[in-house]
C-alpha positions in Angstrom: 10.0 4.7 14.1 9.3 4.4 10.4 5.8 5.1 9.1 4.9 3.7 5.7 1.9 5.1 3.8 0.6 3.1 0.8 -1.8 4.7 -1.6 -3.5 2.3 -3.9 -6.8 1.1 -5.4 -8.7 -1.3 -3.2 -7.0 -4.7 -2.4 -8.1 -7.6 -0.4 -7.4 -7.9 3.3 -5.3 -11.0 2.7 -3.0 -9.1 0.3 -2.7 -6.2 2.7 -1.8 -8.6 5.5 0.9 -10.2 3.4 2.3 -6.8 2.3 2.4 -5.5 5.9 4.2 -8.7 7.1 6.8 -8.5 4.3 7.4 -4.7 4.5 7.8 -5.0 8.2 10.4 -7.8 7.8 12.4 -5.6 5.4 12.5 -2.7 7.8 13.4 -4.9 10.7 16.3 -6.4 8.7 17.6 -3.2 7.2 17.1 -0.8 10.1 17.7 -3.3 12.9 14.5 -2.3 14.8 11.8 -4.4 16.4 8.7 -5.1 14.4 6.6 -3.1 16.8 8.4 0.0 15.6 7.1 -0.2 12.1 3.7 1.4 11.3 1.9 1.0 7.9 -1.1 2.9 6.8 -3.1 1.8 3.8 -5.0 4.6 2.0 -7.4 3.3 -0.6 -9.2 5.2 -3.3 -12.0 3.7 -5.3 -11.6 3.5 -9.1 -13.9 6.5 -9.6 -11.5 8.5 -7.4 -8.3 7.4 -9.2 -7.0 8.6 -12.6 -3.9 7.9 -14.6 -3.0 9.3 -18.0 -6.1 11.6 -17.9 -8.6 8.7 -17.5 -10.4 7.4 -14.5 -9.6 3.9 -13.5 -13.3 3.2 -13.5 -13.4 3.9 -17.2 -10.9 1.1 -17.8 -9.1 2.8 -20.8 -6.3 1.0 -22.4 -3.7 2.3 -24.9 
C-alpha cells in the first residue's frame, strides 16, 4: 500500500481534492492496485513557518 506525503504551503480544499484524485489514478495505473490502497497525507505549513533561500515565505522576498 503506497503512502504519499505532500508537504506544502496551504492550498484550497478543491486543489487538494484534484491532486488526490489524479495522484491516485497514476498509482492505480502504474502499480496496478485498487484506489483504496493509495493513501495521501497533506502536511501544510503556514508561510511564517516555511523558508526558502534563507527567507520566510511570509516576507515575500524575490530575487
